[in-house]
N, CA, C and O atoms as CSV, one atom per row, in Angstrom:
chain,resi,resn,atom,element,x,y,z
A,1,UNK,N,N,8.066,10.716,-44.586
A,1,UNK,CA,C,6.889,10.972,-43.374
A,1,UNK,C,C,6.527,12.109,-42.993
A,1,UNK,O,O,7.455,12.757,-42.507
A,2,UNK,N,N,5.051,12.880,-43.027
A,2,UNK,CA,C,4.822,13.988,-43.106
A,2,UNK,C,C,5.548,14.439,-41.872
A,2,UNK,O,O,6.192,13.886,-40.981
A,3,UNK,N,N,5.201,15.617,-42.164
A,3,UNK,CA,C,5.751,16.907,-40.883
A,3,UNK,C,C,4.753,17.582,-40.400
A,3,UNK,O,O,3.673,17.660,-40.985
A,4,UNK,N,N,5.021,18.171,-39.223
A,4,UNK,CA,C,3.735,19.167,-38.693
A,4,UNK,C,C,3.280,20.513,-39.759
A,4,UNK,O,O,3.899,21.472,-40.220
A,5,UNK,N,N,2.104,20.099,-39.847
A,5,UNK,CA,C,1.374,21.395,-40.914
A,5,UNK,C,C,0.315,22.202,-40.445
A,5,UNK,O,O,-0.756,21.757,-40.034
A,6,UNK,N,N,0.584,23.232,-40.502
A,6,UNK,CA,C,-0.578,24.579,-40.264
A,6,UNK,C,C,-1.403,25.019,-41.089
A,6,UNK,O,O,-0.765,25.377,-42.079
A,7,UNK,N,N,-2.485,25.192,-41.227
A,7,UNK,CA,C,-3.328,25.756,-42.137
A,7,UNK,C,C,-4.161,26.882,-41.484
A,7,UNK,O,O,-4.241,26.849,-40.256
A,8,UNK,N,N,-4.799,27.887,-42.156
A,8,UNK,CA,C,-5.219,29.230,-41.743
A,8,UNK,C,C,-6.808,29.100,-42.372
A,8,UNK,O,O,-6.984,29.354,-43.564
A,9,UNK,N,N,-7.603,28.814,-41.767
A,9,UNK,CA,C,-9.190,28.621,-42.669
A,9,UNK,C,C,-9.275,29.895,-43.023
A,9,UNK,O,O,-9.758,29.937,-44.154
A,10,UNK,N,N,-9.104,30.681,-42.720
A,10,UNK,CA,C,-9.312,31.784,-43.396
A,10,UNK,C,C,-8.805,32.634,-44.489
A,10,UNK,O,O,-8.966,33.788,-44.886
A,11,UNK,N,N,-8.029,31.440,-44.858
A,11,UNK,CA,C,-6.866,31.747,-46.280
A,11,UNK,C,C,-7.218,30.903,-47.436
A,11,UNK,O,O,-6.770,30.962,-48.581
A,12,UNK,N,N,-8.289,29.935,-46.827
A,12,UNK,CA,C,-8.968,28.786,-47.989
A,12,UNK,C,C,-9.784,29.345,-48.605
A,12,UNK,O,O,-10.334,30.339,-48.132
A,13,UNK,N,N,-10.025,28.972,-49.559
A,13,UNK,CA,C,-11.540,29.072,-50.612
A,13,UNK,C,C,-12.354,28.471,-50.355
A,13,UNK,O,O,-12.001,27.308,-50.165
A,14,UNK,N,N,-13.634,28.680,-50.194
A,14,UNK,CA,C,-14.816,27.819,-50.523
A,14,UNK,C,C,-14.866,27.197,-51.683
A,14,UNK,O,O,-14.640,27.646,-52.806
A,15,UNK,N,N,-15.315,25.651,-51.196
A,15,UNK,CA,C,-15.477,25.004,-52.261
A,15,UNK,C,C,-16.865,24.065,-52.247
A,15,UNK,O,O,-17.446,23.693,-51.227
A,16,UNK,N,N,-17.294,23.744,-53.774
A,16,UNK,CA,C,-18.843,23.561,-53.808
A,16,UNK,C,C,-18.747,22.400,-54.774
A,16,UNK,O,O,-18.080,22.385,-55.808
A,17,UNK,N,N,-19.630,21.271,-54.214
A,17,UNK,CA,C,-19.766,20.461,-55.421
A,17,UNK,C,C,-20.301,21.225,-56.820
A,17,UNK,O,O,-21.237,22.022,-56.875
A,18,UNK,N,N,-19.259,20.665,-58.201
A,18,UNK,CA,C,-19.464,20.664,-59.328
A,18,UNK,C,C,-21.161,20.585,-59.516
A,18,UNK,O,O,-21.780,21.612,-59.795
A,19,UNK,N,N,-21.653,19.662,-59.391
A,19,UNK,CA,C,-23.176,19.441,-59.896
A,19,UNK,C,C,-24.047,19.930,-58.354
A,19,UNK,O,O,-24.050,19.505,-57.199
A,20,UNK,N,N,-24.719,21.015,-59.072
A,20,UNK,CA,C,-25.632,21.646,-57.585
A,20,UNK,C,C,-26.648,20.642,-57.196
A,20,UNK,O,O,-27.282,20.852,-56.162
A,21,UNK,N,N,-26.811,19.902,-57.681
A,21,UNK,CA,C,-28.011,18.746,-57.611
A,21,UNK,C,C,-27.109,18.123,-56.114
A,21,UNK,O,O,-27.736,17.894,-55.079
A,22,UNK,N,N,-25.768,17.935,-56.199
A,22,UNK,CA,C,-25.423,17.185,-55.061
A,22,UNK,C,C,-25.683,18.338,-53.630
A,22,UNK,O,O,-25.269,17.943,-52.541
A,23,UNK,N,N,-26.108,19.199,-53.677
A,23,UNK,CA,C,-26.168,20.252,-52.744
A,23,UNK,C,C,-25.470,21.684,-52.937
A,23,UNK,O,O,-24.426,21.957,-53.529
A,24,UNK,N,N,-26.293,22.441,-52.314
A,24,UNK,CA,C,-25.425,24.056,-52.295
A,24,UNK,C,C,-24.575,24.318,-50.861
A,24,UNK,O,O,-24.105,25.364,-50.414
A,25,UNK,N,N,-24.568,23.227,-50.430
A,25,UNK,CA,C,-23.187,23.337,-49.168
A,25,UNK,C,C,-21.889,23.549,-49.755
A,25,UNK,O,O,-21.440,22.920,-50.713
A,26,UNK,N,N,-21.228,24.613,-49.027
A,26,UNK,CA,C,-19.922,24.996,-48.923
A,26,UNK,C,C,-18.950,24.307,-47.932
A,26,UNK,O,O,-19.130,23.994,-46.755
A,27,UNK,N,N,-18.084,24.187,-48.576
A,27,UNK,CA,C,-16.401,23.132,-47.479
A,27,UNK,C,C,-15.391,24.327,-47.820
A,27,UNK,O,O,-15.383,25.232,-48.654
A,28,UNK,N,N,-14.612,23.942,-46.872
A,28,UNK,CA,C,-12.943,24.234,-46.842
A,28,UNK,C,C,-12.477,23.128,-46.297
A,28,UNK,O,O,-12.946,22.660,-45.260
A,29,UNK,N,N,-11.312,22.505,-47.084
A,29,UNK,CA,C,-10.152,21.522,-46.655
A,29,UNK,C,C,-9.339,21.673,-46.019
A,29,UNK,O,O,-8.307,22.149,-46.492
A,30,UNK,N,N,-9.424,21.334,-44.627
A,30,UNK,CA,C,-7.922,21.773,-43.998
A,30,UNK,C,C,-6.976,20.645,-44.477
A,30,UNK,O,O,-5.886,21.024,-44.905
A,31,UNK,N,N,-7.140,19.784,-44.471
A,31,UNK,CA,C,-5.922,18.568,-44.492
A,31,UNK,C,C,-6.484,17.313,-45.241
A,31,UNK,O,O,-7.122,16.376,-44.760
A,32,UNK,N,N,-6.064,17.538,-46.627
A,32,UNK,CA,C,-6.092,16.281,-47.592
A,32,UNK,C,C,-4.550,16.256,-48.393
A,32,UNK,O,O,-3.974,17.144,-49.023
A,33,UNK,N,N,-4.207,15.030,-48.121
A,33,UNK,CA,C,-2.989,14.962,-49.322
A,33,UNK,C,C,-3.520,14.798,-50.605
A,33,UNK,O,O,-4.602,14.236,-50.778
A,34,UNK,N,N,-2.771,15.291,-51.613
A,34,UNK,CA,C,-1.418,16.089,-51.588
A,34,UNK,C,C,-1.176,17.453,-51.228
A,34,UNK,O,O,-0.072,17.961,-51.032
A,35,UNK,N,N,-2.147,17.933,-51.165
A,35,UNK,CA,C,-2.467,19.741,-50.943
A,35,UNK,C,C,-1.751,20.062,-49.476
A,35,UNK,O,O,-1.154,21.123,-49.291
A,36,UNK,N,N,-1.824,19.431,-48.847
A,36,UNK,CA,C,-1.319,19.361,-47.265
A,36,UNK,C,C,-0.347,18.135,-47.150
A,36,UNK,O,O,-0.523,17.084,-47.766
A,37,UNK,N,N,0.823,18.410,-46.195
A,37,UNK,CA,C,1.611,17.281,-45.961
A,37,UNK,C,C,1.265,16.264,-44.795
A,37,UNK,O,O,1.994,16.079,-43.821
A,38,UNK,N,N,0.148,15.680,-45.007
A,38,UNK,CA,C,-0.665,14.671,-44.032
A,38,UNK,C,C,-0.969,13.384,-45.089
A,38,UNK,O,O,-0.992,13.218,-46.309
A,39,UNK,N,N,-1.218,12.459,-43.690
A,39,UNK,CA,C,-1.733,11.210,-44.313
A,39,UNK,C,C,-2.774,10.734,-43.182
A,39,UNK,O,O,-2.908,11.357,-42.128
A,40,UNK,N,N,-3.543,9.501,-43.517
A,40,UNK,CA,C,-4.292,9.063,-42.626
A,40,UNK,C,C,-5.457,10.006,-42.003
A,40,UNK,O,O,-6.172,9.667,-41.060
A,41,UNK,N,N,-5.518,11.067,-42.589
A,41,UNK,CA,C,-6.695,11.869,-42.033
A,41,UNK,C,C,-6.857,12.915,-43.240
A,41,UNK,O,O,-5.976,13.326,-43.995
A,42,UNK,N,N,-8.143,13.214,-43.219
A,42,UNK,CA,C,-8.750,14.295,-44.264
A,42,UNK,C,C,-9.698,14.973,-43.148
A,42,UNK,O,O,-10.156,14.355,-42.187
A,43,UNK,N,N,-9.960,16.573,-43.467
A,43,UNK,CA,C,-10.891,17.195,-42.459
A,43,UNK,C,C,-10.924,18.533,-43.167
A,43,UNK,O,O,-10.092,18.895,-43.999
A,44,UNK,N,N,-12.173,19.367,-42.673
A,44,UNK,CA,C,-12.492,20.336,-43.455
A,44,UNK,C,C,-13.458,20.860,-42.444
A,44,UNK,O,O,-13.778,20.204,-41.453
A,45,UNK,N,N,-14.005,22.282,-42.760
A,45,UNK,CA,C,-15.339,22.540,-42.154
A,45,UNK,C,C,-16.353,23.010,-43.197
A,45,UNK,O,O,-16.130,23.738,-44.164
A,46,UNK,N,N,-17.670,22.380,-42.765
A,46,UNK,CA,C,-18.641,22.445,-43.696
A,46,UNK,C,C,-19.502,23.789,-43.450
A,46,UNK,O,O,-19.498,24.238,-42.304
A,47,UNK,N,N,-20.133,24.362,-44.302
A,47,UNK,CA,C,-20.911,25.519,-44.230
A,47,UNK,C,C,-22.235,25.696,-45.016
A,47,UNK,O,O,-22.174,25.637,-46.244
A,48,UNK,N,N,-23.610,25.942,-44.316
A,48,UNK,CA,C,-24.270,25.851,-45.014
A,48,UNK,C,C,-25.244,27.295,-43.914
A,48,UNK,O,O,-25.150,27.626,-42.732
A,49,UNK,N,N,-26.134,27.810,-45.116
A,49,UNK,CA,C,-26.988,29.123,-44.977
A,49,UNK,C,C,-28.211,28.281,-45.309
A,49,UNK,O,O,-28.322,27.256,-45.981
A,50,UNK,N,N,-29.595,29.431,-44.266
A,50,UNK,CA,C,-30.871,28.877,-44.398
A,50,UNK,C,C,-30.777,28.759,-45.734
A,50,UNK,O,O,-30.271,29.542,-46.539
A,51,UNK,N,N,-31.337,27.655,-45.923
A,51,UNK,CA,C,-32.450,27.032,-47.186
A,51,UNK,C,C,-30.843,26.177,-48.234
A,51,UNK,O,O,-31.077,25.885,-49.407
A,52,UNK,N,N,-29.885,25.982,-47.859
A,52,UNK,CA,C,-28.639,25.218,-48.345
A,52,UNK,C,C,-29.141,23.739,-48.056
A,52,UNK,O,O,-29.766,23.397,-47.052
A,53,UNK,N,N,-28.706,22.811,-49.251
A,53,UNK,CA,C,-29.225,21.455,-49.037
A,53,UNK,C,C,-27.776,21.129,-49.194
A,53,UNK,O,O,-26.845,21.778,-49.670
A,54,UNK,N,N,-27.864,19.655,-48.533
A,54,UNK,CA,C,-26.886,18.629,-48.761
A,54,UNK,C,C,-27.463,17.161,-48.689
A,54,UNK,O,O,-27.295,16.335,-47.792
A,55,UNK,N,N,-28.060,17.064,-49.653
A,55,UNK,CA,C,-28.649,15.812,-50.141
A,55,UNK,C,C,-28.475,14.682,-49.263
A,55,UNK,O,O,-27.454,15.018,-48.663
A,56,UNK,N,N,-28.861,13.392,-48.731
A,56,UNK,CA,C,-28.848,12.211,-48.513
A,56,UNK,C,C,-27.596,11.614,-49.365
A,56,UNK,O,O,-27.305,11.921,-50.521
A,57,UNK,N,N,-26.985,10.770,-48.594
A,57,UNK,CA,C,-25.698,10.273,-49.410
A,57,UNK,C,C,-25.164,9.110,-48.739
A,57,UNK,O,O,-25.918,8.672,-47.869
A,58,UNK,N,N,-23.974,8.427,-48.911
A,58,UNK,CA,C,-23.429,7.694,-48.338
A,58,UNK,C,C,-21.902,7.744,-48.623
A,58,UNK,O,O,-21.531,8.550,-49.476
A,59,UNK,N,N,-20.994,6.984,-48.010
A,59,UNK,CA,C,-19.424,6.836,-48.409
A,59,UNK,C,C,-18.896,5.574,-47.583
A,59,UNK,O,O,-19.238,5.608,-46.401
A,60,UNK,N,N,-18.293,4.699,-47.884
A,60,UNK,CA,C,-17.469,3.566,-47.153
A,60,UNK,C,C,-16.899,3.874,-46.190
A,60,UNK,O,O,-16.689,3.020,-45.328
A,61,UNK,N,N,-16.440,5.259,-46.017
A,61,UNK,CA,C,-15.208,5.837,-44.762
A,61,UNK,C,C,-16.627,6.146,-43.375
A,61,UNK,O,O,-17.771,6.588,-43.490
A,62,UNK,N,N,-15.992,5.758,-42.399
A,62,UNK,CA,C,-16.671,6.517,-41.429
A,62,UNK,C,C,-16.584,7.797,-40.926
A,62,UNK,O,O,-15.421,8.098,-40.654
A,63,UNK,N,N,-17.427,8.691,-40.695
A,63,UNK,CA,C,-17.151,10.168,-40.662
A,63,UNK,C,C,-17.662,10.527,-39.422
A,63,UNK,O,O,-18.545,9.883,-38.856
A,64,UNK,N,N,-16.925,11.952,-38.790
A,64,UNK,CA,C,-17.149,12.316,-37.667
A,64,UNK,C,C,-17.418,13.966,-37.750
A,64,UNK,O,O,-16.483,14.758,-37.863
A,65,UNK,N,N,-19.126,14.466,-37.664
A,65,UNK,CA,C,-18.706,15.699,-37.216
A,65,UNK,C,C,-18.790,16.667,-36.254
A,65,UNK,O,O,-19.371,16.062,-35.353
A,66,UNK,N,N,-18.583,17.804,-35.847
A,66,UNK,CA,C,-18.511,18.216,-34.548
A,66,UNK,C,C,-18.904,19.837,-35.023
A,66,UNK,O,O,-18.323,20.576,-35.817
A,67,UNK,N,N,-20.433,20.117,-33.994
A,67,UNK,CA,C,-20.785,21.202,-34.235
A,67,UNK,C,C,-20.141,22.653,-34.126
A,67,UNK,O,O,-19.492,22.777,-33.087
A,68,UNK,N,N,-20.157,23.704,-34.883
A,68,UNK,CA,C,-19.233,24.870,-34.711
A,68,UNK,C,C,-20.342,25.813,-34.333
A,68,UNK,O,O,-20.425,26.204,-33.169
A,69,UNK,N,N,-21.167,26.185,-35.221
A,69,UNK,CA,C,-21.688,27.295,-35.040
A,69,UNK,C,C,-23.238,27.125,-35.842
A,69,UNK,O,O,-23.301,26.732,-37.007
A,70,UNK,N,N,-24.314,27.441,-35.127
A,70,UNK,CA,C,-25.986,27.045,-35.495
A,70,UNK,C,C,-26.437,26.107,-35.109
A,70,UNK,O,O,-25.725,25.465,-34.337
A,71,UNK,N,N,-27.841,25.543,-35.441
A,71,UNK,CA,C,-27.972,24.368,-34.898
A,71,UNK,C,C,-28.670,24.018,-36.247
A,71,UNK,O,O,-28.871,24.924,-37.056
A,72,UNK,N,N,-29.114,22.510,-36.567
A,72,UNK,CA,C,-29.763,21.483,-37.845
A,72,UNK,C,C,-29.779,20.333,-36.923
A,72,UNK,O,O,-29.554,20.054,-35.745
A,73,UNK,N,N,-30.237,19.688,-38.273
A,73,UNK,CA,C,-30.683,18.726,-38.098
A,73,UNK,C,C,-30.115,17.590,-39.081
A,73,UNK,O,O,-30.524,17.712,-40.235
A,74,UNK,N,N,-29.210,16.455,-38.836
A,74,UNK,CA,C,-28.498,15.947,-39.499
A,74,UNK,C,C,-29.321,14.686,-39.503
A,74,UNK,O,O,-29.537,14.142,-38.420
A,75,UNK,N,N,-29.866,14.095,-40.765
A,75,UNK,CA,C,-30.445,12.725,-41.095
A,75,UNK,C,C,-29.321,11.594,-41.106
A,75,UNK,O,O,-28.413,11.749,-41.922
A,76,UNK,N,N,-29.292,10.456,-40.270
A,76,UNK,CA,C,-28.553,9.130,-40.118
A,76,UNK,C,C,-29.094,7.957,-39.774
A,76,UNK,O,O,-29.417,7.469,-38.691
A,77,UNK,N,N,-29.152,7.464,-41.250
A,77,UNK,CA,C,-29.913,6.165,-41.395
A,77,UNK,C,C,-31.757,6.294,-41.077
A,77,UNK,O,O,-32.490,5.578,-40.395
A,78,UNK,N,N,-32.030,7.454,-41.854
A,78,UNK,CA,C,-33.316,7.836,-41.505
A,78,UNK,C,C,-34.014,8.434,-39.942
A,78,UNK,O,O,-35.196,8.609,-39.647
A,79,UNK,N,N,-32.899,8.625,-39.219
A,79,UNK,CA,C,-33.205,8.741,-37.846
A,79,UNK,C,C,-32.267,10.586,-37.305
A,79,UNK,O,O,-31.075,10.706,-37.019
A,80,UNK,N,N,-33.098,11.474,-37.330
A,80,UNK,CA,C,-32.927,12.894,-36.866
A,80,UNK,C,C,-31.956,12.956,-35.801
A,80,UNK,O,O,-32.233,12.535,-34.678
A,81,UNK,N,N,-30.522,13.594,-36.166
A,81,UNK,CA,C,-29.923,14.318,-34.921
A,81,UNK,C,C,-29.403,15.341,-34.732
A,81,UNK,O,O,-28.635,15.617,-35.654
A,82,UNK,N,N,-29.451,16.275,-33.749
A,82,UNK,CA,C,-29.224,17.332,-33.738
A,82,UNK,C,C,-27.681,17.792,-33.490
A,82,UNK,O,O,-26.939,17.532,-32.543
A,83,UNK,N,N,-27.447,18.579,-34.683
A,83,UNK,CA,C,-26.030,19.431,-34.848
A,83,UNK,C,C,-25.808,20.588,-34.454
A,83,UNK,O,O,-26.416,21.447,-35.093
A,84,UNK,N,N,-24.967,21.057,-33.388
A,84,UNK,CA,C,-25.054,22.256,-32.453
A,84,UNK,C,C,-23.575,22.170,-32.342
A,84,UNK,O,O,-22.793,21.258,-32.609
A,85,UNK,N,N,-23.352,23.760,-31.722
A,85,UNK,CA,C,-21.795,23.721,-30.854
A,85,UNK,C,C,-21.611,22.974,-30.279
A,85,UNK,O,O,-22.632,22.741,-29.633
A,86,UNK,N,N,-20.463,21.989,-29.914
A,86,UNK,CA,C,-20.144,21.287,-28.653
A,86,UNK,C,C,-20.225,19.794,-29.119
A,86,UNK,O,O,-19.557,18.807,-28.813
A,87,UNK,N,N,-21.545,20.028,-30.179
A,87,UNK,CA,C,-22.238,18.544,-30.275
A,87,UNK,C,C,-21.504,17.554,-31.368
A,87,UNK,O,O,-21.556,18.009,-32.511
A,88,UNK,N,N,-20.778,16.193,-31.230
A,88,UNK,CA,C,-20.422,15.240,-32.265
A,88,UNK,C,C,-21.501,14.174,-32.601
A,88,UNK,O,O,-22.301,13.513,-31.939
A,89,UNK,N,N,-21.156,14.299,-34.010
A,89,UNK,CA,C,-21.801,12.775,-34.347
A,89,UNK,C,C,-20.848,11.966,-34.893
A,89,UNK,O,O,-19.888,12.431,-35.507
A,90,UNK,N,N,-21.045,10.653,-34.707
A,90,UNK,CA,C,-20.175,9.459,-35.414
A,90,UNK,C,C,-21.008,9.139,-36.267
A,90,UNK,O,O,-22.090,8.765,-35.813
A,91,UNK,N,N,-20.849,9.156,-37.756
A,91,UNK,CA,C,-21.875,8.432,-38.981
A,91,UNK,C,C,-20.758,7.430,-39.560
A,91,UNK,O,O,-19.655,7.645,-40.062
A,92,UNK,N,N,-21.679,5.914,-39.220
A,92,UNK,CA,C,-20.812,4.980,-39.756
A,92,UNK,C,C,-20.460,4.531,-41.090
A,92,UNK,O,O,-21.504,4.667,-41.727
A,93,UNK,N,N,-19.694,4.136,-41.757
A,93,UNK,CA,C,-19.281,3.925,-43.090
A,93,UNK,C,C,-20.503,3.285,-43.469
A,93,UNK,O,O,-21.094,2.389,-42.865
A,94,UNK,N,N,-20.796,3.819,-44.484
A,94,UNK,CA,C,-21.666,3.360,-45.207
A,94,UNK,C,C,-23.212,3.778,-45.091
A,94,UNK,O,O,-24.065,3.676,-45.973
A,95,UNK,N,N,-23.364,4.275,-43.783
A,95,UNK,CA,C,-24.460,5.375,-43.525
A,95,UNK,C,C,-25.083,6.122,-44.597
A,95,UNK,O,O,-24.430,6.804,-45.388
A,96,UNK,N,N,-26.561,5.977,-44.631
A,96,UNK,CA,C,-26.856,6.966,-45.312
A,96,UNK,C,C,-27.134,8.126,-44.391
A,96,UNK,O,O,-27.770,7.996,-43.345
A,97,UNK,N,N,-26.583,9.376,-44.862
A,97,UNK,CA,C,-26.849,10.646,-44.336
A,97,UNK,C,C,-27.086,11.996,-44.847
A,97,UNK,O,O,-27.723,12.029,-45.900
A,98,UNK,N,N,-26.720,13.136,-44.342
A,98,UNK,CA,C,-27.366,14.288,-44.868
A,98,UNK,C,C,-27.981,15.116,-44.260
A,98,UNK,O,O,-28.653,14.844,-43.265
A,99,UNK,N,N,-27.811,16.739,-44.947
A,99,UNK,CA,C,-28.715,17.461,-43.987
A,99,UNK,C,C,-29.671,18.020,-45.093
A,99,UNK,O,O,-29.178,18.955,-45.724
A,100,UNK,N,N,-30.689,17.719,-45.390
A,100,UNK,CA,C,-31.741,17.964,-46.508
A,100,UNK,C,C,-32.259,19.510,-46.510
A,100,UNK,O,O,-32.869,19.854,-47.523
A,101,UNK,N,N,-32.134,20.180,-45.795
A,101,UNK,CA,C,-32.086,21.528,-45.781
A,101,UNK,C,C,-31.584,22.218,-44.673
A,101,UNK,O,O,-31.502,21.582,-43.622
A,102,UNK,N,N,-31.232,23.390,-44.690
A,102,UNK,CA,C,-30.738,24.132,-43.532
A,102,UNK,C,C,-31.988,25.368,-42.852
A,102,UNK,O,O,-32.684,26.047,-43.607
A,103,UNK,N,N,-32.052,25.440,-41.627
A,103,UNK,CA,C,-33.013,25.875,-41.285
A,103,UNK,C,C,-32.501,27.559,-41.015
A,103,UNK,O,O,-33.211,28.562,-40.954
A,104,UNK,N,N,-31.374,27.463,-40.915
A,104,UNK,CA,C,-30.623,28.633,-40.608
A,104,UNK,C,C,-29.144,28.448,-40.969
A,104,UNK,O,O,-28.847,27.504,-41.702
A,105,UNK,N,N,-28.044,29.405,-40.442
A,105,UNK,CA,C,-26.659,29.382,-40.493
A,105,UNK,C,C,-26.075,27.878,-40.105
A,105,UNK,O,O,-26.645,27.623,-39.044
A,106,UNK,N,N,-25.532,27.167,-40.318
A,106,UNK,CA,C,-24.558,26.030,-39.643
A,106,UNK,C,C,-23.550,25.489,-39.753
A,106,UNK,O,O,-23.596,24.597,-40.600
A,107,UNK,N,N,-22.179,25.666,-39.053
A,107,UNK,CA,C,-21.094,25.227,-39.774
A,107,UNK,C,C,-20.733,24.099,-38.689
A,107,UNK,O,O,-20.878,24.030,-37.469
A,108,UNK,N,N,-20.323,23.443,-39.440
A,108,UNK,CA,C,-19.397,22.129,-38.432
A,108,UNK,C,C,-18.164,21.622,-39.070
A,108,UNK,O,O,-18.081,21.776,-40.288
A,109,UNK,N,N,-16.855,20.841,-38.231
A,109,UNK,CA,C,-15.830,20.063,-38.573
A,109,UNK,C,C,-16.407,19.069,-38.836
A,109,UNK,O,O,-17.315,18.585,-38.160
A,110,UNK,N,N,-15.862,18.533,-40.073
A,110,UNK,CA,C,-15.995,16.693,-40.553
A,110,UNK,C,C,-14.385,16.150,-40.613
A,110,UNK,O,O,-13.346,16.780,-40.814
A,111,UNK,N,N,-14.601,14.875,-40.382
A,111,UNK,CA,C,-13.256,14.529,-40.216
A,111,UNK,C,C,-13.266,12.845,-40.801
A,111,UNK,O,O,-14.262,12.212,-40.451
A,112,UNK,N,N,-12.469,12.256,-41.465
A,112,UNK,CA,C,-12.243,10.774,-42.262
A,112,UNK,C,C,-11.176,10.327,-42.071
A,112,UNK,O,O,-10.237,11.122,-42.044
A,113,UNK,N,N,-10.966,9.157,-41.906
A,113,UNK,CA,C,-9.599,8.308,-41.558
A,113,UNK,C,C,-9.322,8.097,-43.371
A,113,UNK,O,O,-9.657,7.135,-44.062
A,114,UNK,N,N,-8.907,8.826,-43.614
A,114,UNK,CA,C,-8.084,8.786,-45.166
A,114,UNK,C,C,-7.341,9.680,-45.581
A,114,UNK,O,O,-7.617,10.837,-45.265
A,115,UNK,N,N,-6.248,9.428,-46.360
A,115,UNK,CA,C,-5.117,10.197,-46.738
A,115,UNK,C,C,-5.653,11.330,-47.614
A,115,UNK,O,O,-5.133,12.440,-47.500
A,116,UNK,N,N,-6.486,11.170,-48.336
A,116,UNK,CA,C,-7.139,12.594,-49.188
A,116,UNK,C,C,-8.710,12.666,-49.222
A,116,UNK,O,O,-9.321,11.716,-48.732
A,117,UNK,N,N,-9.290,13.534,-49.668
A,117,UNK,CA,C,-10.866,14.048,-49.882
A,117,UNK,C,C,-11.019,12.931,-51.628
A,117,UNK,O,O,-12.059,12.489,-52.114
A,118,UNK,N,N,-10.240,12.850,-51.920
A,118,UNK,CA,C,-10.426,12.211,-53.285
A,118,UNK,C,C,-10.676,10.808,-53.011
A,118,UNK,O,O,-11.277,10.201,-53.897
A,119,UNK,N,N,-10.345,10.178,-51.989
A,119,UNK,CA,C,-10.332,8.781,-51.585
A,119,UNK,C,C,-12.181,8.626,-51.314
A,119,UNK,O,O,-12.752,7.592,-51.662
A,120,UNK,N,N,-12.725,9.454,-50.851
A,120,UNK,CA,C,-14.104,9.528,-50.248
A,120,UNK,C,C,-14.636,9.537,-51.438
A,120,UNK,O,O,-14.440,10.483,-52.200
A,121,UNK,N,N,-15.563,8.237,-51.850
A,121,UNK,CA,C,-16.466,7.980,-52.833
A,121,UNK,C,C,-17.660,7.942,-52.473
A,121,UNK,O,O,-18.171,6.872,-52.142
A,122,UNK,N,N,-18.565,9.476,-52.464
A,122,UNK,CA,C,-19.901,9.464,-52.404
A,122,UNK,C,C,-20.867,8.791,-53.068
A,122,UNK,O,O,-20.557,8.459,-54.212
A,123,UNK,N,N,-21.779,8.536,-52.750
A,123,UNK,CA,C,-22.981,7.977,-53.413
A,123,UNK,C,C,-24.177,8.635,-53.135
A,123,UNK,O,O,-24.766,8.401,-52.079
A,124,UNK,N,N,-24.710,9.613,-54.142
A,124,UNK,CA,C,-25.944,10.124,-53.413
A,124,UNK,C,C,-27.339,9.715,-53.947
A,124,UNK,O,O,-27.684,9.541,-55.116
A,125,UNK,N,N,-27.929,9.624,-53.010
A,125,UNK,CA,C,-29.279,8.778,-53.162
A,125,UNK,C,C,-29.945,8.977,-54.404
A,125,UNK,O,O,-30.301,8.022,-55.093
A,126,UNK,N,N,-30.120,10.080,-54.708
A,126,UNK,CA,C,-30.870,11.011,-55.956
A,126,UNK,C,C,-30.227,10.252,-57.193
A,126,UNK,O,O,-30.983,10.001,-58.132
A,127,UNK,N,N,-29.230,9.963,-57.255
A,127,UNK,CA,C,-27.556,9.338,-58.479
A,127,UNK,C,C,-27.736,7.830,-58.676
A,127,UNK,O,O,-27.354,7.252,-59.694
A,128,UNK,N,N,-28.480,7.085,-57.403
A,128,UNK,CA,C,-28.321,5.620,-57.226
A,128,UNK,C,C,-29.414,5.147,-57.074
A,128,UNK,O,O,-29.385,3.946,-57.340
A,129,UNK,N,N,-30.457,5.518,-56.753
A,129,UNK,CA,C,-31.750,4.978,-56.547
A,129,UNK,C,C,-31.748,4.414,-55.003
A,129,UNK,O,O,-32.780,3.971,-54.500
A,130,UNK,N,N,-30.368,4.475,-54.223
A,130,UNK,CA,C,-30.582,3.702,-52.887
A,130,UNK,C,C,-31.557,4.398,-52.009
A,130,UNK,O,O,-32.087,5.493,-52.193
A,131,UNK,N,N,-31.693,3.601,-51.061
A,131,UNK,CA,C,-33.240,4.242,-50.376
A,131,UNK,C,C,-32.288,4.577,-48.923
A,131,UNK,O,O,-31.226,3.967,-48.801
A,132,UNK,N,N,-32.648,5.407,-48.017
A,132,UNK,CA,C,-32.309,5.822,-46.698
A,132,UNK,C,C,-32.717,4.716,-45.980
A,132,UNK,O,O,-32.584,4.691,-44.756
């Protein structure tokens, strides 16, 4: 059984997709087994600067975004949704979503009901030919 765990955001490295076609977004994973003694939840903080991209994609797991800093537009199933500090967005599993381009700095907390980030199977539109 996992034990209580504390993670300091400031000590974590920025992560990026290996393939830049998946976007220029940066993120820091807070909880994800086996890196942390946790289960049933994976979460982190996503960060974008003006001009950064997070192309449209989907994954089977539902996801929640909670705005921390800046203001931006998240496309979910073809509909734009405002993301700003204090705004939470529920993204159903399988829904096509993303931040095509950030207008300014944007930071949000994200979470999935999954043991590990490795369980999240991303399908990017440009890779699959899927439509929004």
